[in-house]
C-alpha positions in Angstrom: 95.7 58.9 76.9 94.5 61.4 74.3 93.7 64.7 76.0 90.2 66.1 75.3 88.6 69.3 76.5 86.6 67.7 79.4 89.7 66.0 80.8 91.7 69.3 80.4 89.0 71.1 82.4 89.3 68.5 85.1 93.1 69.0 85.2 92.6 72.8 85.2 90.3 72.5 88.3 93.1 70.7 90.2 95.6 73.3 89.1 93.3 76.1 90.4 93.4 74.7 94.0 96.8 76.1 95.1 95.8 79.6 93.8 92.5 79.4 95.8 94.4 78.4 98.9 97.0 81.2 98.6 94.4 83.9 98.1 92.2 82.6 100.9 94.9 81.9 103.5 97.7 84.4 102.9 97.9 88.2 102.6 98.7 87.9 98.9 95.3 89.2 97.9 95.3 91.9 100.5 91.8 93.0 101.6 90.3 91.3 98.6 91.9 87.9 99.2 88.5 86.3 100.1 86.9 87.8 97.0 89.7 86.6 94.7 89.6 83.1 96.4 85.8 83.0 96.0 86.0 83.8 92.3 88.7 81.2 91.8 86.5 78.6 93.6 83.5 79.6 91.5 85.4 79.2 88.3 86.9 75.9 89.4 83.4 74.7 90.4 82.0 75.7 87.0 84.6 73.6 85.2 83.0 70.6 87.0 79.7 71.4 85.4 81.2 72.2 82.0 83.5 69.2 81.8 80.6 66.8 82.5 78.4 68.5 80.0 81.0 68.5 77.3 82.0 64.9 77.9 78.4 63.7 77.5 77.5 66.0 74.6 80.6 65.1 72.6 80.7 61.5 73.6 84.1 62.0 75.3 83.5 60.1 78.5 86.8 58.4 79.4 88.0 56.1 82.2 90.4 59.0 83.2 87.4 61.4 83.4 85.3 58.9 85.4 88.1 58.6 87.9 89.7 62.1 88.0 86.5 64.2 87.8 85.2 63.1 91.2 88.7 63.2 92.6 89.2 66.7 91.4 85.9 67.7 93.1 87.1 66.1 96.3 90.4 67.8 96.2 88.8 71.2 95.6 86.1 70.9 98.2 88.2 69.3 100.9 91.0 71.8 100.4 88.5 74.6 100.8 86.9 73.0 103.9 90.2 72.5 105.6 91.0 76.2 105.0 87.6 77.2 106.4 88.2 75.1 109.5 91.4 77.1 110.0 89.3 80.3 109.7 86.7 79.0 112.2 83.9 79.1 109.6 83.0 75.5 109.8 83.3 72.9 112.6 86.2 70.6 112.3 84.2 67.5 113.0 81.9 68.1 110.1 84.9 68.4 107.8 86.3 65.1 109.2 83.0 63.4 108.3 83.1 64.8 104.8 86.7 63.9 104.2 86.2 60.5 105.8 83.4 59.8 103.4 85.6 60.8 100.5 88.4 58.4 101.7 85.9 55.6 102.0 84.6 56.2 98.5 88.1 56.5 97.1 89.1 53.2 98.7 85.9 51.6 97.4 86.7 52.8 93.9 90.2 51.3 94.1 88.8 48.0 95.1 86.3 48.2 92.2 89.1 49.3 89.8 91.2 46.3 90.8 88.3 44.1 89.7 88.1 46.0 86.4 85.0 48.0 87.4 85.0 51.8 87.1 82.3 53.4 89.2 81.2 56.8 88.2 79.6 59.4 90.5 75.9 59.0 91.0 73.2 61.6 91.4 73.4 61.7 95.3 77.2 62.3 95.0 76.6 65.1 92.4 74.0 66.8 94.5 76.2 66.5 97.6 79.1 68.0 95.7 77.0 70.9 94.4 75.7 71.7 97.9 79.2 71.5 99.3 80.4 73.9 96.6 77.6 76.4 97.2 78.3 76.1 101.0 82.0 76.8 100.5 81.3 79.8 98.2 79.1 81.4 100.9 81.6 80.6 103.7 84.5 82.1 101.7 82.6 85.3 100.9 81.1 85.3 104.4 78.5 88.1 103.7 77.2 88.0 107.3 73.7 88.9 108.4 71.0 86.5 107.1 73.7 84.7 105.2 75.0 83.4 108.5 71.8 81.4 108.9 71.9 80.2 105.3 75.5 79.1 105.8 74.5 77.1 108.9 71.6 75.4 107.1 73.8 74.6 104.1 76.6 73.2 106.4 74.0 70.8 108.0 72.5 69.9 104.6 76.0 69.2 103.2 76.7 66.9 106.2 73.4 65.1 105.7 73.9 64.6 102.0 77.5 63.4 102.7 76.1 60.6 104.9 73.2 59.8 102.6 75.4 59.7 99.5 77.8 57.4 101.3 75.1 54.9 102.4 73.6 55.0 98.9 76.9 54.5 97.1 77.9 51.6 99.3 74.5 50.0 99.0 74.2 50.3 95.2 77.8 49.0 94.7 77.8 46.4 97.5 78.5 43.6 95.0 82.0 45.0 94.6 82.8 44.0 98.2 81.2 40.5 98.0 84.3 38.8 96.9 86.7 40.7 99.2 88.2 38.5 101.9 
């Protein structure tokens, strides 16, 4: 595989995850650990937007990118959500639903890949990911006050979009399962 900038950004996003976790979950960052973790998460999230834009603009859409970009998003968001459960900022059962959806989609993509079909993320999945990322950012910074209500609304919106995007994804790609016995 020839490395291009969009794929390098996807790999960079994955490499940023351990740093995010360390600053969020350990005393390494001191009193500013959440702020540093939040900045890392924002930068990692921005690479998602940038890699997609560059891939389309420069006609550098690859099979690697179609597979790894959504996986990198899932790793970033799920890692953050698990950490936030540990900090009692989001209910565990919501995170289980979100991660469960991601496992289902990943399994579905593997079945499709076995058939030679690469399924890229659709608009519902992209909106779901964007809402999850904004939710994580607010939960990491945890401003308090009116933001507590905004966080709650976004958590429920992220959950709803998770379920909607799963149903939409399975419906649109149902033909992939038709020959599975």
